[in-house]
C-alpha positions as CSV (number, residue, x, y, z in Angstrom):
1,M,0.0,0.0,0.0
2,I,1.2,3.5,-0.8
3,R,-0.2,6.7,0.8
4,I,0.3,10.2,-0.3
5,F,-1.3,12.9,1.9
6,L,-3.9,15.2,0.4
7,T,-5.2,18.4,1.9
8,L,-8.5,17.8,3.6
9,W,-10.4,20.6,1.9
10,F,-9.8,19.1,-1.5
11,L,-11.2,15.8,-0.5
12,F,-14.3,17.2,1.2
13,A,-15.0,19.5,-1.7
14,A,-15.2,16.5,-4.0
15,L,-17.4,14.4,-1.7
16,G,-20.7,16.3,-1.7
17,L,-21.0,17.1,-5.4
18,S,-22.8,15.4,-8.2
19,A,-21.3,16.8,-11.4
20,Q,-19.7,14.4,-13.8
21,K,-16.4,15.9,-15.1
22,E,-14.0,13.1,-14.5
23,A,-12.5,13.3,-18.0
24,Y,-12.0,17.0,-18.1
25,N,-8.2,17.0,-17.9
26,W,-5.9,15.5,-20.6
27,I,-2.2,15.0,-20.7
28,W,-1.0,16.2,-24.1
29,G,2.7,15.6,-25.0
30,T,6.1,15.4,-23.3
31,C,9.2,17.5,-23.4
32,F,12.3,15.5,-22.3
33,P,14.7,17.0,-19.8
34,E,17.7,16.5,-22.1
35,F,16.1,19.0,-24.5
36,G,15.7,21.6,-21.7
37,C,11.9,21.7,-21.2
38,D,10.9,25.4,-21.2
39,G,14.6,26.2,-20.9
40,I,14.9,24.1,-17.7
41,D,17.0,20.9,-17.4
42,D,16.1,19.6,-13.9
43,G,15.6,15.9,-14.8
44,L,11.9,16.3,-15.0
45,N,9.6,15.8,-18.1
46,G,7.6,18.8,-19.0
47,T,4.0,17.8,-19.7
48,G,1.0,19.8,-20.9
49,I,-2.3,19.5,-19.1
50,M,-5.4,20.5,-21.1
51,K,-8.4,21.4,-18.9
52,F,-11.8,21.5,-20.5
53,N,-15.0,22.9,-19.3
54,D,-18.6,22.4,-20.3
55,D,-18.1,24.4,-23.6
56,S,-14.5,24.4,-24.7
57,L,-10.8,24.1,-23.8
58,E,-10.5,26.2,-20.7
59,S,-6.7,26.3,-20.1
60,I,-3.3,24.7,-21.0
61,T,-0.8,24.5,-18.1
62,T,2.5,22.8,-17.6
63,K,3.1,20.0,-15.1
64,Y,6.5,18.3,-14.4
65,F,6.7,14.5,-13.9
66,P,9.7,12.3,-13.2
67,A,8.7,10.0,-16.1
68,P,7.5,10.7,-19.7
69,F,4.0,10.1,-21.2
70,T,5.3,9.1,-24.6
71,K,3.6,5.7,-24.5
72,G,0.2,7.3,-24.0
73,S,-1.7,8.8,-21.1
74,A,-4.8,8.2,-19.0
75,T,-6.1,10.7,-16.5
76,I,-9.0,11.1,-14.0
77,S,-10.4,14.2,-12.4
78,D,-12.9,14.6,-9.6
79,S,-16.5,15.4,-10.2
80,L,-15.7,19.1,-10.4
81,G,-13.1,18.6,-13.1
82,N,-10.0,19.0,-10.8
83,F,-7.1,16.9,-11.9
84,L,-6.5,13.9,-9.6
85,M,-4.3,11.2,-11.2
86,A,-2.4,10.3,-14.3
87,F,-0.9,7.1,-15.8
88,N,1.7,6.6,-18.5
89,G,1.6,2.8,-19.0
90,K,3.9,2.0,-16.1
91,T,3.7,4.6,-13.4
92,L,0.7,6.0,-11.5
93,F,1.1,9.7,-10.4
94,D,-1.0,12.1,-8.4
95,S,-1.7,15.6,-9.8
96,S,1.5,17.0,-8.3
97,G,3.7,14.5,-10.0
98,N,4.4,12.3,-7.0
99,I,4.6,8.6,-7.8
100,L,1.8,6.6,-6.3
101,S,2.6,3.2,-7.7
102,E,4.7,1.3,-10.3
103,L,2.3,-1.1,-12.1
104,S,4.8,-3.0,-14.2
105,D,8.3,-4.5,-13.8
106,I,8.9,-4.1,-17.6
107,D,11.3,-1.3,-18.5
108,F,9.4,1.7,-19.8
109,N,11.3,1.6,-23.1
110,D,10.2,-2.0,-23.6
111,I,6.5,-1.4,-23.0
112,I,4.2,-1.7,-26.0
113,V,1.0,0.1,-25.2
114,G,-1.0,0.1,-28.5
115,Y,-3.9,2.3,-29.2
116,R,-6.2,3.0,-26.3
117,G,-4.1,1.1,-23.9
118,F,-5.4,2.1,-20.5
119,I,-8.3,3.9,-18.9
120,F,-9.6,5.2,-15.5
121,L,-13.2,4.4,-14.5
122,K,-15.4,5.5,-11.6
123,M,-18.9,4.4,-10.4
124,K,-21.4,7.2,-10.4
125,G,-22.3,8.4,-6.9
126,N,-19.0,7.1,-5.4
127,Y,-16.5,9.9,-4.8
128,T,-13.7,7.9,-3.2
129,T,-13.1,4.9,-5.3
130,Y,-11.4,4.9,-8.8
131,Y,-10.3,2.0,-11.0
132,L,-7.4,1.8,-13.5
133,L,-7.5,-0.8,-16.2
134,N,-4.1,-1.3,-17.9
135,S,-3.3,-3.2,-21.0
136,I,0.3,-3.4,-22.2
137,A,2.6,-5.9,-23.9
138,G,6.3,-6.7,-23.6
139,L,9.0,-9.3,-24.1
140,F,7.8,-12.6,-22.6
141,P,10.7,-15.1,-22.7
142,N,8.4,-18.0,-21.7
143,S,5.6,-17.1,-24.0
144,P,4.1,-20.0,-26.1
145,N,3.2,-17.4,-28.7
146,P,5.8,-17.3,-31.5
147,F,5.3,-13.6,-32.0
148,D,6.3,-12.8,-28.4
149,V,5.7,-9.1,-28.8
150,G,2.3,-7.4,-29.5
151,I,0.0,-10.3,-29.1
152,D,0.3,-11.7,-25.5
153,T,-0.9,-8.9,-23.4
154,L,-0.7,-8.2,-19.7
155,F,-4.0,-6.8,-18.4
156,E,-4.1,-5.5,-14.9
157,F,-6.8,-4.0,-12.7
158,K,-6.1,-1.6,-9.9
159,K,-8.3,-0.1,-7.3
160,I,-7.5,3.3,-5.8
161,E,-9.2,4.6,-2.7
162,I,-9.1,8.3,-1.5
163,N,-9.8,8.9,2.2
164,S,-9.0,11.6,4.8
165,S,-5.4,10.3,4.9
166,G,-4.7,10.3,1.2
167,Y,-4.4,7.8,-1.6
168,E,-4.6,4.0,-0.9
169,V,-3.5,2.0,-3.9
170,S,-4.2,-1.7,-4.1
171,E,-1.8,-4.3,-5.4
172,P,-2.2,-4.9,-9.1
173,F,-4.7,-7.6,-9.8
174,P,-3.8,-9.5,-13.0
175,I,-6.6,-10.4,-15.3
176,N,-6.4,-13.7,-17.2
177,L,-7.2,-13.3,-20.8
178,S,-8.8,-16.3,-22.3
179,V,-8.2,-15.3,-26.0
180,S,-5.2,-13.8,-27.6
181,T,-5.2,-10.0,-27.8
182,I,-3.0,-7.1,-28.9
183,P,-2.1,-4.1,-26.7
184,G,-4.8,-1.6,-26.3
185,G,-7.9,-1.8,-28.4
186,F,-10.4,-1.5,-25.7
187,D,-13.0,1.0,-24.5
188,A,-15.7,1.3,-21.9
189,C,-19.5,2.2,-21.9
190,R,-21.9,2.7,-19.1
191,H,-24.2,-0.1,-18.3
192,A,-27.9,0.8,-18.7
193,N,-28.3,0.9,-14.9
194,G,-26.1,4.1,-15.0
195,R,-23.6,2.8,-12.5
196,D,-21.5,0.0,-13.9
197,W,-19.2,-0.2,-16.9
198,W,-19.1,-2.6,-19.9
199,V,-15.5,-3.0,-21.1
200,L,-14.8,-4.5,-24.6
201,K,-11.3,-5.4,-25.7
202,C,-10.4,-6.6,-29.2
203,G,-8.9,-10.0,-29.9
204,I,-6.4,-10.7,-32.7
205,R,-9.2,-11.9,-35.0
206,K,-12.0,-9.8,-36.4
207,N,-14.8,-11.6,-34.7
208,T,-13.0,-12.1,-31.3
209,Y,-13.6,-9.9,-28.3
210,L,-13.3,-9.9,-24.5
211,R,-16.3,-8.5,-22.7
212,G,-16.2,-7.6,-19.1
213,L,-18.5,-5.8,-16.6
214,L,-17.0,-3.7,-13.9
215,N,-19.3,-3.4,-10.8
216,P,-18.5,-2.6,-7.2
217,Y,-17.7,-6.3,-6.4
218,D,-15.7,-7.8,-9.3
219,F,-14.4,-7.5,-12.8
220,E,-13.5,-10.3,-15.2
221,F,-13.3,-10.8,-19.0
222,E,-15.3,-13.5,-20.8
223,P,-14.9,-14.3,-24.5
224,Y,-17.4,-12.8,-26.9
225,Y,-17.7,-13.6,-30.5
226,T,-19.5,-12.1,-33.5
227,S,-20.4,-13.6,-36.8
228,S,-17.9,-11.6,-38.8
229,D,-14.9,-12.8,-40.8
230,S,-12.2,-14.3,-38.6
231,A,-9.1,-12.8,-40.4
232,Y,-6.1,-11.6,-38.3
233,T,-5.4,-7.9,-38.0
234,S,-2.2,-6.0,-37.2
235,F,-3.6,-3.2,-35.0
236,Q,-7.0,-2.1,-33.9
237,W,-8.9,0.8,-32.5
238,A,-12.4,0.7,-31.1
239,S,-14.7,3.3,-29.6
240,F,-18.3,3.6,-28.3
241,S,-20.4,6.4,-29.6
242,S,-21.2,9.2,-27.1
243,D,-24.7,7.8,-26.4
244,G,-23.5,4.2,-26.1
245,S,-25.7,2.9,-28.9
246,K,-22.9,2.1,-31.3
247,Y,-19.5,0.3,-31.1
248,V,-17.1,1.1,-33.9
249,H,-14.1,-1.0,-34.6
250,W,-11.2,-0.2,-37.0
251,F,-8.8,-2.8,-38.4
252,G,-5.4,-1.6,-39.7
253,G,-2.7,-3.3,-41.7
254,Y,-3.9,-5.3,-44.7
255,I,-7.6,-5.5,-43.8
256,R,-8.5,-1.8,-43.6
257,E,-12.1,-2.1,-42.6
258,L,-14.4,-0.2,-40.2
259,Q,-17.0,-2.2,-38.5
260,V,-20.1,-0.6,-36.9
261,F,-22.3,-2.5,-34.4
262,D,-25.4,-1.6,-32.5
263,F,-24.7,-2.0,-28.8
264,D,-27.2,-3.0,-26.2
265,R,-26.2,-1.4,-22.9
266,C,-28.5,-3.8,-21.0
267,T,-27.0,-7.1,-22.2
268,G,-23.6,-5.9,-23.7
269,E,-24.5,-7.5,-27.0
270,L,-23.3,-6.4,-30.4
271,S,-25.7,-6.7,-33.3
272,N,-26.6,-5.3,-36.8
273,L,-23.0,-5.2,-38.2
274,Q,-22.2,-2.8,-40.9
275,T,-18.8,-3.1,-42.6
276,F,-17.0,-0.3,-44.6
277,D,-14.1,-1.2,-46.8
278,F,-11.4,1.5,-46.9
279,T,-9.0,-0.3,-49.3
280,E,-9.6,2.0,-52.3
281,I,-9.7,5.1,-50.2
282,I,-6.3,4.3,-48.7
283,S,-4.7,3.6,-52.0
284,N,-5.8,6.8,-53.7
285,D,-3.2,9.6,-54.4
286,G,-0.3,7.7,-53.0
287,F,-1.6,7.3,-49.4
288,I,-0.7,4.0,-47.9
289,D,-2.0,3.8,-44.4
290,F,-4.3,5.2,-41.7
291,T,-4.0,6.2,-38.1
292,P,-7.0,5.5,-35.9
293,F,-10.2,7.3,-35.8
294,S,-12.5,9.4,-33.6
295,L,-16.3,9.6,-33.8
296,S,-18.2,12.8,-34.0
297,P,-20.5,13.6,-31.0
298,D,-23.6,12.1,-32.6
299,G,-21.7,9.1,-34.0
300,T,-22.5,9.8,-37.7
301,R,-19.1,10.9,-38.8
302,V,-15.7,9.3,-38.5
303,Y,-12.5,11.4,-38.5
304,M,-9.3,9.7,-39.6
305,V,-5.8,10.5,-41.0
306,R,-4.4,8.8,-44.1
307,S,-0.7,9.1,-44.6
308,N,2.4,8.2,-46.5
309,V,5.4,8.1,-44.2
310,E,8.0,8.0,-47.0
311,L,6.6,11.0,-48.7
312,V,5.9,12.7,-45.4
313,V,2.4,13.6,-46.3
314,S,-0.9,13.2,-44.5
315,Q,-4.5,14.3,-44.7
316,N,-7.1,14.6,-42.0
317,F,-10.5,13.7,-43.4
318,Q,-14.1,13.1,-42.4
319,Y,-16.0,10.0,-43.5
320,D,-19.8,10.0,-43.4
321,L,-21.2,6.7,-42.3
322,E,-24.6,7.3,-43.9
323,T,-23.6,8.5,-47.3
324,Q,-19.9,7.3,-47.4
325,A,-18.9,10.8,-48.5
326,L,-15.3,11.7,-47.8
327,T,-14.1,15.2,-47.2
328,V,-10.4,16.2,-46.7
329,I,-10.5,18.7,-43.8
330,S,-6.8,19.6,-43.6
331,D,-3.2,18.4,-44.1
332,S,-0.6,17.5,-41.5
333,L,-2.8,17.1,-38.4
334,G,-2.9,14.7,-35.5
335,I,-6.1,12.7,-35.2
336,F,-9.1,14.7,-34.2
337,S,-10.2,13.9,-30.6
338,L,-13.7,14.5,-29.2
339,M,-13.5,16.9,-26.3
340,P,-14.9,15.4,-23.1
341,N,-17.8,17.9,-23.1
342,L,-18.9,16.0,-26.3
343,K,-19.3,19.2,-28.3
344,Q,-16.1,20.1,-30.3
345,M,-13.1,18.2,-31.6
346,I,-9.5,19.0,-31.3
347,A,-6.3,18.0,-33.1
348,G,-2.6,19.1,-33.1
349,S,-0.3,20.3,-35.8
350,C,3.4,20.5,-35.1
351,C,6.5,22.2,-36.2
352,V,5.8,23.2,-39.8
353,D,6.8,26.3,-41.6
354,Y,3.3,27.7,-42.2
355,T,2.3,27.8,-38.5
356,P,2.0,31.3,-37.1
357,T,5.2,30.7,-35.0
358,P,7.6,28.2,-36.8
359,D,8.5,25.1,-34.8
360,V,5.7,25.8,-32.2
361,P,2.9,23.3,-32.0
362,Y,-0.7,24.3,-32.2
363,A,-4.1,22.8,-31.5
364,N,-6.8,23.1,-34.2
365,I,-10.5,22.6,-33.6
366,L,-13.7,21.5,-35.3
367,K,-16.5,23.8,-34.1
368,Q,-19.4,21.8,-35.6
369,P,-18.1,18.2,-35.9
370,N,-21.6,16.7,-36.4
371,E,-22.0,18.7,-39.7
372,L,-21.2,17.2,-43.1
373,G,-18.0,18.1,-44.9
374,F,-16.7,21.7,-44.6
375,E,-19.8,22.6,-42.6
376,S,-17.9,21.0,-39.7
377,E,-16.1,24.4,-39.4
378,F,-12.4,23.6,-39.2
379,I,-10.4,26.4,-37.5
380,P,-6.6,26.0,-37.7
381,F,-4.1,27.2,-35.1
382,Y,-6.8,27.9,-32.5
383,Y,-4.6,27.3,-29.4
384,E,-0.9,27.7,-29.2
385,L,0.7,24.8,-27.3
386,P,3.8,25.1,-25.1
387,L,7.0,23.4,-26.3
388,Y,6.1,20.0,-25.0
389,G,4.2,19.4,-28.2
390,F,1.2,17.1,-28.5
391,N,0.3,13.4,-28.9
392,Y,-0.8,12.2,-32.4
393,T,-3.4,9.9,-30.8
394,P,-5.8,11.0,-28.2
395,P,-5.9,9.7,-24.6
396,N,-8.3,6.9,-23.8
397,Q,-11.1,8.7,-22.0
398,A,-14.3,7.0,-20.8
399,N,-17.6,8.9,-21.2
400,H,-18.4,9.7,-17.6
401,L,-21.2,12.0,-18.7
402,L,-23.3,9.0,-20.0
403,G,-26.1,8.2,-17.6
404,P,-28.7,5.5,-17.2
405,V,-31.2,4.6,-19.9
406,D,-34.2,6.6,-19.1
407,G,-37.0,4.4,-17.7
408,S,-34.8,1.3,-18.1
409,I,-35.7,-1.8,-16.0
410,C,-32.6,-3.6,-17.2
411,D,-30.8,-5.2,-14.3
412,S,-28.9,-8.1,-15.8
413,L,-26.7,-8.1,-12.7
414,G,-29.3,-8.5,-10.1
415,L,-27.6,-5.8,-8.0
416,N,-30.6,-4.8,-5.8
417,D,-28.6,-3.6,-2.9
418,E,-27.5,-0.4,-1.0
419,T,-24.8,0.4,-3.6
420,G,-27.2,0.4,-6.6
421,L,-29.1,3.2,-8.2
422,E,-32.8,3.5,-7.7
423,K,-34.4,0.6,-9.6
424,T,-37.9,-0.3,-10.8
425,T,-38.9,-3.2,-8.5
426,Q,-42.2,-4.2,-9.9
427,N,-40.7,-6.5,-12.5
428,T,-39.0,-9.8,-11.7
429,F,-37.3,-12.6,-13.5
430,E,-36.0,-15.7,-11.7
431,L,-34.0,-18.6,-13.2
432,F,-33.4,-21.8,-11.3
433,P,-31.4,-23.9,-10.9
434,N,-28.5,-21.7,-12.0
435,P,-26.1,-23.2,-12.8
436,G,-28.0,-26.1,-14.1
437,S,-27.8,-28.9,-16.7
438,Q,-30.9,-30.1,-18.6
439,H,-33.8,-28.4,-16.8
440,L,-34.4,-24.7,-16.3
441,N,-37.3,-23.1,-14.5
442,C,-38.3,-19.5,-15.3
443,R,-40.7,-17.2,-13.4
444,T,-41.5,-13.5,-14.1
445,N,-44.2,-10.9,-13.7
446,L,-43.7,-9.2,-17.1
447,P,-46.9,-8.5,-19.0
448,L,-48.0,-11.3,-21.3
449,P,-47.4,-12.5,-24.0
450,L,-43.7,-13.0,-23.8
451,Q,-41.0,-13.7,-26.4
452,C,-38.3,-15.8,-24.9
453,T,-34.9,-15.8,-26.6
454,L,-32.0,-17.9,-25.6
455,R,-28.5,-16.8,-26.8
456,D,-25.2,-18.5,-26.4
457,G,-22.0,-16.8,-25.2
458,Q,-21.2,-15.7,-28.8
459,G,-24.5,-13.9,-29.1
460,K,-26.0,-16.5,-31.5
461,T,-29.7,-17.1,-31.0
462,V,-30.3,-20.8,-30.2
463,L,-34.0,-20.7,-29.3
464,T,-37.0,-18.3,-29.7
465,K,-40.5,-19.0,-28.6
466,V,-43.6,-17.1,-27.6
467,L,-45.1,-17.8,-24.2
468,N,-48.5,-17.0,-22.6
469,Q,-47.6,-18.0,-19.1
470,K,-45.4,-16.3,-16.5
471,S,-44.0,-19.5,-15.1
472,F,-42.5,-22.0,-17.6
473,S,-39.8,-24.6,-17.9
474,L,-37.2,-25.4,-20.6
475,H,-36.1,-29.0,-20.9
476,Q,-36.1,-30.6,-24.4
477,E,-34.7,-27.4,-25.8
478,L,-31.6,-27.7,-23.6
479,L,-30.6,-31.3,-24.2
480,T,-28.4,-30.7,-27.3
481,L,-26.8,-27.5,-26.0
482,P,-23.1,-27.7,-25.1
483,P,-22.1,-26.6,-21.6
484,G,-21.3,-22.9,-21.3
485,M,-22.8,-19.5,-20.7
486,Y,-26.2,-18.4,-22.1
487,F,-28.4,-15.4,-21.9
488,V,-32.2,-15.8,-21.3
489,D,-34.0,-12.7,-22.8
490,L,-37.6,-12.1,-22.0
491,Q,-39.4,-9.3,-24.0
492,S,-43.0,-8.4,-23.3
493,E,-44.9,-8.1,-26.5
494,S,-47.5,-5.9,-25.1
495,S,-45.1,-3.3,-23.6
496,P,-41.4,-2.1,-24.1
497,Q,-40.4,-4.0,-20.9
498,R,-37.5,-6.4,-21.2
499,L,-35.4,-8.4,-18.7
500,V,-32.2,-10.5,-19.3
501,R,-30.5,-13.0,-17.1
502,K,-27.3,-15.1,-17.4
503,W,-27.6,-18.9,-17.2
504,I,-24.7,-21.3,-16.9
505,K,-25.2,-24.9,-18.3
506,M,-23.0,-27.5,-16.7
507,E,-22.0,-31.0,-17.9
């Protein structure tokens, strides 16, 4: 355990407030001490902190840390938007730059983070507990994987408590990954109950994912498969839309496809896959590759960068998912990132002759990123950045503003306890025995008639039937099913009410 003392007023100010601004500070770039950050060579790395407010970028300040953020960054703020903690893939810092914990024994230079490699999460209504999910890769001498680097991934989970004495950091809890993954490639979305978090992480195949649910009691990943092609991919980038209704997954390397799923915040299921092939777009005009993407606030536009490293050229463009229209917004930009207020987007441009001050980086913005093409209102050189520069890929920030589904009765966790949000209690759904084998009893008080759907752990429907009784049993339908995890979905056909429960079939 490691404790760093905080001033009491700061803690108590954060406890009684209900605003959700936990993503309102970003770390943006690093200046190394050997280059004399801001003219100072004191062994510390100069780092830019962007602080956002409800409308725009509020300020850019300098913080000094004893380790760089060149592998990527994750940050968390309190509910008022005050900077609390930062993570660089190896070291956990408080807002003053003090080291709270070292999460990995791997040398910082050997760590491979990947895109969207780590993230801070927090339950709504809890102002003292924070969670850090960390995904990295390194050199594993005993790995059975012939690739060694970039496939076998360390995934760790860390709990951080803040009390009147300071920070209390738990020991890293390693997560066993049951499918092969690459570094990064994961994102989080609020569960429909408004408190917990769905976490999805990409496997090395197009149809392979790990899906986990973080609640106040536990967190673990389970394999989740879609029906898409199972080809390998070299790197991936995935993101939920701002409202949590879409999950968008990019495949780099030789595949070059964008997959768009509908996402069910109640069950965590992916459905209604749309695939967009970018092969021709990437090969036009000498461009040979992409960097990852960001979604517009309403999820209808994708912002990406296509580039040719050898020719040192790049273009930042908008791709419309509805019409497939492509509009080149600008040249030589980092990827546009959605501001945590979910209104504007920001990207960096660095060290080119035509910037207002040569060799000084700038931040550029999109004022109307939901609009099509040039109506998105690109404004270059909007903010001048200090000399620590900027990151070409945005930090991995969860959408802490996303709340519960209005009127939702979804409670697939069964968490009716003192830690949960207020729930609708008049609807029930019981499964027993659970776990079971060849017989399953079901009892509910949902309005009749009911449609009962049984899905396996891959999301594939194995049974659908309409029922006119509130107590029923399944037996013959289960005899040929292999052991594993299943979801029993009851949908009232006379109302929008729906309940889902997990059932485990044993040998």
